[in-house]
C-alpha positions in Angstrom: 76.5 114.4 113.2 79.5 112.2 112.2 82.9 111.9 113.9 85.5 114.0 112.2 88.8 112.7 110.9 91.7 113.4 113.2 94.4 113.2 110.5 94.7 113.1 106.7 97.3 110.8 105.2 98.1 113.0 102.3 97.4 116.4 103.6 95.8 119.0 101.5 97.5 119.5 98.2 97.8 118.7 94.6 98.6 115.1 94.7 98.8 113.4 91.4 95.1 112.8 90.9 91.7 114.1 89.8 91.3 117.8 90.6 94.9 117.9 91.7 94.7 121.5 92.9 91.7 120.9 95.1 92.1 121.1 98.8 90.9 118.0 100.6 89.3 119.9 103.4 89.9 118.3 106.8 89.9 119.6 110.2 93.1 117.8 110.9 95.6 118.0 108.1 98.9 116.3 108.7 101.1 114.4 106.3 104.5 113.3 105.8 107.9 112.1 104.7 110.2 109.9 106.6 113.5 111.4 107.8 116.6 110.1 106.3 116.8 107.8 103.3 118.2 110.4 101.0 121.9 111.1 101.0 122.8 114.7 101.3 123.9 116.0 97.8 126.7 118.1 96.7 126.1 121.8 96.6 124.6 123.6 93.6 122.9 126.9 93.1 121.1 128.8 95.7 124.0 130.7 97.0 124.1 133.0 100.0 123.7 135.9 97.6 120.2 134.7 97.0 120.5 133.1 93.7 117.0 132.6 92.2 117.8 129.5 90.1 119.0 126.0 91.0 118.9 124.2 94.4 120.8 123.8 97.6 122.1 120.4 98.7 125.1 118.5 100.1 127.3 120.3 102.6 125.6 123.7 102.0 122.2 122.1 103.0 123.6 120.3 105.9 124.7 123.6 107.4 121.2 124.9 107.0 119.0 122.0 108.0 117.5 121.7 111.5 118.8 118.8 113.6 116.3 116.0 113.6 115.2 114.9 117.0 112.6 112.2 117.1 109.4 113.0 119.1 109.1 110.5 121.9 106.0 112.0 123.6 103.7 109.5 122.0 104.3 106.1 120.2 102.3 105.2 117.1 100.4 101.9 117.0 101.8 101.4 113.4 105.3 102.7 112.7 106.2 104.3 109.5 107.5 101.8 106.9 108.5 102.3 103.2 107.5 106.0 103.4 104.1 105.4 105.0 102.3 107.7 107.4 102.4 106.9 111.1 99.3 105.0 112.2 97.1 105.2 115.3 94.3 102.7 115.8 93.4 103.0 119.5 90.5 104.8 121.1 91.1 108.4 122.2 91.1 109.0 125.9 91.4 112.7 126.7 92.8 111.9 130.1 95.7 110.1 128.6 96.7 113.0 126.2 100.4 114.0 126.6 101.7 117.5 126.8 104.3 118.4 124.2 104.5 122.2 124.9 105.1 123.2 128.5 104.1 126.9 129.2 103.9 129.6 126.6 106.7 130.2 124.2 105.0 133.3 122.7 105.8 136.8 124.0 102.5 138.5 123.0 103.1 139.7 119.4 100.3 140.2 116.9 100.9 138.0 113.9 98.9 138.5 110.7 98.7 135.4 108.6 97.4 135.1 105.0 96.4 131.6 104.0 94.2 129.8 101.5 90.8 128.7 103.0 88.2 126.3 101.6 84.8 127.0 102.9 83.3 129.9 104.9 85.9 131.5 107.3 84.7 131.9 110.8 84.6 135.2 112.6 88.1 136.4 113.8 87.2 136.6 117.5 85.9 133.1 118.2 86.4 130.6 121.0 88.8 128.4 118.9 91.1 131.2 117.8 91.1 132.6 121.4 92.1 129.3 122.9 94.9 128.8 120.3 96.2 132.2 120.9 96.2 131.7 124.7 98.1 128.5 124.4 100.7 130.0 121.9 101.1 133.3 123.9 100.5 135.4 120.8 97.7 137.2 118.9 97.4 135.4 115.6 95.0 137.2 113.2 94.0 135.3 110.1 93.5 136.9 106.7 91.9 134.0 105.0 91.6 134.0 101.2 89.5 131.8 99.0 91.7 128.7 98.2 90.1 128.2 94.8 91.3 131.6 93.5 94.3 132.0 95.9 96.8 132.4 93.0 95.0 135.4 91.8 95.4 137.1 95.2 98.9 135.8 96.0 100.8 137.7 93.3 99.4 141.0 94.2 100.0 140.6 97.9 103.6 139.5 97.4 104.2 142.5 95.1 102.8 145.0 97.5 104.6 146.9 100.2 102.0 145.9 102.8 102.5 142.2 103.1 101.3 140.3 106.1 103.7 138.8 108.7 103.2 135.3 107.3 102.0 134.0 103.9 101.1 130.4 103.3 101.9 129.2 99.8 101.0 125.8 98.4 103.5 124.3 96.0 100.8 124.3 93.2 100.7 128.1 93.5 104.4 128.6 92.9 104.4 129.3 89.3 105.7 132.3 87.5 107.5 134.9 89.7 106.3 133.5 93.0 109.6 131.6 93.8 111.6 134.8 93.1 109.3 136.7 95.5 109.8 134.1 98.1 113.5 134.4 97.9 113.6 138.3 97.9 110.7 139.0 100.4 110.7 136.1 103.0 112.9 135.8 106.0 115.7 133.4 106.6 114.7 131.2 109.5 118.1 129.5 109.7 119.3 131.7 112.6 116.4 130.3 114.6 116.2 126.8 113.4 119.3 125.5 111.7 121.3 122.8 113.5 120.6 122.5 117.2 118.8 125.8 117.4 115.6 123.9 116.5 115.8 122.2 119.8 114.1 125.3 121.3 111.1 124.1 119.4 110.9 120.4 120.0 107.9 119.7 117.8 109.6 121.4 114.9 112.7 119.4 115.6 110.6 116.3 115.0 109.6 117.4 111.5 111.2 115.0 109.0 114.5 116.2 107.4 113.1 115.6 103.9 110.4 118.1 104.5 112.9 120.8 105.7 115.1 120.1 102.6 112.1 121.1 100.5 111.8 124.3 102.5 115.1 125.7 101.3 114.7 128.5 98.8 117.5 130.5 97.4 120.1 129.0 99.8 118.1 129.9 102.9 115.7 128.0 105.1 112.7 130.0 104.5 109.6 127.8 104.8 107.8 126.1 107.6 106.6 122.8 106.0 103.5 120.7 106.0 105.1 117.3 105.6 103.5 114.7 103.4 104.1 111.0 102.7 106.0 110.5 99.5 104.0 107.4 98.6 101.5 107.6 95.8 98.3 109.1 97.3 95.8 108.3 94.6 94.0 105.0 95.4 92.0 102.9 92.9 88.9 102.4 95.0 86.2 99.7 94.4 82.9 98.9 95.8 83.8 95.9 98.0 80.2 95.2 98.9 79.2 94.8 95.3 82.4 93.0 94.3 81.8 90.4 97.0 78.2 90.0 96.1 78.8 89.6 92.4 82.0 87.6 92.9 84.2 89.9 90.9 87.9 89.3 91.2 90.4 92.1 91.5 92.4 92.7 88.4 96.2 92.2 88.4 97.0 93.7 85.1 95.8 96.3 82.6 94.2 93.6 80.4 92.4 92.0 83.3 91.1 95.4 84.3 89.6 96.0 80.9 88.1 92.6 80.7 86.5 93.0 84.2 85.3 96.5 83.2 83.5 95.1 80.2 81.9 92.4 82.4 80.7 94.9 85.0 79.3 97.5 82.6 75.6 97.6 81.7 74.5 100.9 80.3 71.0 99.6 80.2 71.1 99.1 84.0 73.0 102.4 84.4 76.1 100.8 85.8 79.5 101.5 84.4 82.8 99.9 85.6 84.7 103.0 86.3 85.2 106.7 86.3 88.2 108.4 84.7 91.3 106.2 85.5 94.1 108.3 84.0 96.0 108.7 87.2 95.9 105.1 88.1 97.1 104.3 84.6 100.1 106.6 85.2 100.9 104.6 88.3 100.2 101.3 86.7 102.5 102.0 83.7 105.3 103.5 85.9 105.0 107.0 84.6 107.2 109.5 86.5 105.3 111.7 89.0 104.7 115.1 87.7 102.5 117.1 90.0 105.3 119.4 91.2 108.7 120.4 89.9 111.3 118.9 89.7 109.3 115.7 89.7 109.0 114.2 86.2 112.7 114.0 85.4 114.7 110.8 85.6 117.8 109.1 84.3 117.2 106.5 81.6 120.3 104.7 80.3 122.4 107.7 81.5 120.2 110.3 79.8 117.8 112.8 81.5 114.3 112.1 80.3 111.1 114.0 81.1 108.0 112.1 81.8 106.1 113.1 78.6 108.9 111.7 76.5 108.6 108.2 77.8 106.9 105.2 76.2 105.2 104.5 79.4 103.4 107.9 79.3 102.0 107.2 75.9 101.1 103.7 76.8 99.2 104.9 79.9 97.2 107.4 77.8 96.5 104.7 75.1 95.1 102.3 77.7 93.0 104.9 79.3 91.6 105.8 75.9 90.7 102.1 75.4 88.6 102.2 78.6 86.6 105.2 77.2 86.2 103.7 73.7 85.1 100.4 75.2 82.2 102.3 76.9 83.1 101.2 80.3 83.7 104.8 81.7 80.7 106.7 83.0 79.5 109.1 80.3 79.6 112.1 82.7 83.4 111.4 83.1 83.8 111.6 79.4 81.8 114.9 79.3 84.3 116.1 82.0 83.5 118.6 84.7 80.0 117.2 84.8 78.8 115.9 88.2 81.0 114.4 91.0 82.9 111.1 90.5 82.6 110.2 94.2 78.8 110.6 94.0 78.7 108.3 91.0 80.7 105.8 93.0 78.6 105.9 96.2 75.3 105.7 94.2 76.6 102.6 92.5 76.6 104.0 89.0 80.3 103.2 88.9 82.1 100.5 90.9 85.7 101.8 90.5 87.1 105.2 90.8 90.4 106.8 91.8 91.0 109.6 94.3 93.0 110.8 97.3 93.6 108.3 100.1 91.6 110.5 102.5 88.4 109.3 100.6 88.7 105.9 102.3 87.6 107.3 105.6 85.4 110.1 104.2 83.2 107.9 102.1 83.0 105.2 104.7 81.6 107.6 107.3 79.5 109.5 104.9 77.7 106.4 103.8 77.4 104.8 107.3 73.9 106.1 107.9 72.8 106.2 104.2 73.8 102.8 103.1 74.7 100.2 105.7 75.8 97.7 103.1 78.3 100.2 101.5 81.9 99.1 101.7 84.8 100.8 100.0 88.3 99.3 99.6 91.4 100.2 97.8 93.0 98.0 95.1 96.8 97.6 95.2 98.3 99.4 92.1 99.1 96.6 89.7 101.9 96.6 87.2 100.3 97.0 83.7 101.8 93.7 82.5 100.8 91.8 85.7 104.1 92.2 87.4 105.0 94.5 90.3 104.3 98.2 89.7 107.0 100.9 89.4 105.9 103.9 91.5 107.7 107.2 92.0 108.1 109.2 95.1 106.2 112.5 95.4 107.2 115.6 97.2 107.9 115.2 100.9 106.3 118.6 101.6 103.9 120.7 99.4 102.6 123.5 101.5 104.8 126.1 103.3 104.4 129.1 105.6 106.8 132.0 105.0 107.7 134.8 107.3 107.9 138.4 106.0 111.6 139.5 105.8 110.5 142.8 107.4 109.1 141.1 110.5 110.7 141.9 113.8 112.7 139.3 115.7 110.0 139.2 118.3 107.4 138.4 115.6 109.5 135.7 114.0 110.0 134.1 117.4 106.3 134.2 118.2 105.6 132.6 114.7 107.9 129.8 115.6 106.2 129.5 119.0 102.9 129.1 117.2 104.3 126.6 114.7 105.7 124.5 117.6 102.1 124.1 118.9 100.5 123.4 115.5 103.3 120.8 114.8 102.5 118.8 117.9 102.0 115.0 117.3 98.8 113.1 117.4 98.0 112.0 121.0 98.9 115.3 122.6 96.8 118.1 124.1 98.2 120.5 121.5 97.2 118.4 118.6 93.6 118.1 119.9 93.4 121.8 120.4 94.8 122.6 117.0 92.6 120.1 115.1 89.5 119.8 117.2 89.3 122.9 119.3 88.1 123.1 122.9 86.5 120.0 124.3 82.8 120.7 125.3 82.8 123.8 123.1 83.8 122.4 119.8 83.6 118.6 120.3 82.8 115.8 122.7 84.4 112.4 123.2 82.2 109.3 123.4 83.5 105.8 123.5 86.9 107.1 122.6 85.7 108.9 119.5 85.9 112.7 119.2 82.9 114.2 117.5 82.7 117.8 116.5 79.5 119.8 117.1 78.1 122.5 114.8 80.3 125.1 116.4 83.4 122.9 115.9 82.5 122.4 112.2 82.1 126.1 111.8 85.2 127.4 113.7 87.8 124.6 113.7 88.6 124.6 110.0 91.8 125.0 107.9 93.5 127.8 109.6 96.1 126.9 112.3 96.8 123.5 110.6 98.3 125.5 107.7 101.1 127.0 109.8 103.2 123.8 110.3 102.3 120.1 110.8 103.8 117.1 112.4 105.0 114.0 110.5 102.3 112.4 108.3 99.7 110.7 110.5 96.6 108.7 110.0 94.3 108.2 112.9 90.5 107.6 112.9 89.3 106.7 116.4 85.9 106.0 115.1 87.2 103.7 112.3 90.6 102.2 113.3 90.1 99.6 110.7 90.2 102.3 108.0 93.3 103.8 109.5 95.1 100.5 109.5 94.0 99.8 105.9 95.2 103.1 104.7 98.6 102.8 106.4 99.1 99.2 105.3 98.2 100.2 101.7 100.9 102.9 101.8 103.4 100.4 103.2 102.7 97.9 100.4 102.9 100.6 97.7 105.9 102.2 99.3 107.8 98.9 98.7 107.5 99.6 95.0 108.3 103.3 95.2 111.5 104.7 93.8 113.1 108.1 94.2 114.1 110.2 91.2 117.6 111.9 91.0 116.1 115.1 92.3 113.9 113.6 95.1 113.3 116.1 98.0 115.0 119.1 96.5 113.4 122.5 96.1 114.5 123.5 92.6 113.9 126.9 91.1 113.8 126.6 87.3 114.8 129.5 85.1 111.7 131.7 84.7 111.7 131.4 80.8 110.9 127.8 81.1 108.5 127.8 84.1 105.3 127.5 82.1 106.7 125.2 79.4 104.6 122.1 80.4 101.4 123.9 81.3 99.3 122.5 78.3 100.0 118.8 78.7 97.4 118.0 81.3 94.5 119.4 79.1 95.9 117.5 76.1 96.1 114.3 78.1 92.4 114.7 79.0 91.4 115.3 75.3 93.4 112.2 74.2 91.9 109.7 76.6 88.4 111.0 75.7 89.0 110.6 72.0 89.0 114.3 71.2 92.7 114.2 70.2 95.1 111.4 69.1 98.3 110.0 70.4 100.0 111.7 67.4 99.0 115.0 68.8 100.8 114.3 72.0 103.9 113.2 70.1 103.8 116.5 68.2 103.2 118.4 71.5 106.4 116.8 73.0 108.4 117.7 69.8 107.2 121.3 70.2 108.1 121.2 73.9 111.6 120.0 73.0 112.2 122.7 70.4 110.6 125.5 72.5 112.9 124.9 75.5 112.6 121.4 76.7 116.0 120.3 75.4 117.6 123.4 76.9 115.9 122.7 80.2 117.2 119.2 80.0 120.7 120.5 79.7 120.1 122.8 82.6 118.9 119.9 84.8 121.9 117.9 83.5 124.4 120.5 84.8 122.4 120.6 88.1 122.8 116.8 88.4 126.5 116.9 87.6 127.1 119.5 90.3 124.8 118.0 92.9 124.9 114.3 92.5 121.8 112.0 92.7 119.3 111.3 95.4 119.4 107.7 94.1 122.9 107.3 95.5 
């Protein structure tokens, strides 16, 4: 039995990386953006009449957004810097846990919540759910759905007349008509949370403003956000134990990486330098982030440009293709969807791979008993030419819980009471209950390290953490060295991170262009593996422009003219 992580830096979500729609299952998911930093923009779109296109910013947003009140119940060991998560590196002493919610805010309503779930859902009437409901003062009933096929269920539920009280919707499931359904069927939480009203829910008041900004749909505050750090969350990992033994030096440019990869690779010995490195290439070459709209747009010499139109995009694909053609990428990666990249890494068949920042802790603890020599570390993202990288900020929130517009006032208030518990910060009794369950029933604490037992692993999974979360936090009582390494990596990369003109805004594109970019990801994968050519991408971009891309650019241009830029 291994200790369980107490917080994930990136949270579950689509981060710009391998399997971007996969949920990085963790019993404690919290992630986050730093409040402030982005000037409020001028108003545009999203009118009170429920406009289904555009965005809401500036003075209109200021009237809607909750007042930010910093949480002073606990103090992190490592403060947020350059958009990083908060870091905790001390041992956990249950006797020292703080209380952030005094008494019960809930008034006894029954609340039905539909949410994506990865794994096997526990029985509804279990000790964890009972303890959470007792703490909240309401009866939360979970209608968990398979997270891997959630989009198939979501549309039907939103279109039905029998929608649950709360529906959790990840950003990567917001294609097609989903945004319109959110605007027309989900409640306005502004009357309960806007301005100083949020102070009735102190933990929600401490949610960063950037995350709330992303929760405005159709001119109303409709979402309860799961905040996330806007710093790149895909880390180029390497086998530090083998690098140290062989004397390999970390590369500081794309050319050095390729040279090192050729030195490492020995197909005869069944050792390859790396797995698919496309997402690290995008970061190294300064390609605009593109995992969620409106990310991917930027001003270049006064003109709006989409990521696929840039030289950096093509150069990143060409460099990744060179890795494949040089034979330094594991053959299973070239075959695609064959095997598990992380298993190839831990077995030593590849020495470098990229994945979500949560793998830093996960692989360290996984291998602790299997291979005591195993060491994982993260390379800093290098600029392709050997200089500093240019990184682009991601979304400050990517998963939201929405309340049914038909819900009674009592139910809405009890939902917020529940969210005020689940958004409690690390170091509080409420956080431990939400993320670990009941001490003695679901986990024990030995030498400052909480460890879940079998019951904890079965029952305390991704349910209540999906309702609302605190500011992004990284804390591993069993491995404080990993927590520090993760936060400090974020801080270093955050220093090179820029915000696009539309950073932090929830933008609803016209439905006719919603799926315009859907085929690019598969074409990228075909090009880097040699199945297609760079010329095929150039043709695809030309088709994109003629089929609506240029008109979409004009639409974003007007939006920018009306709203101003997050870049100041």
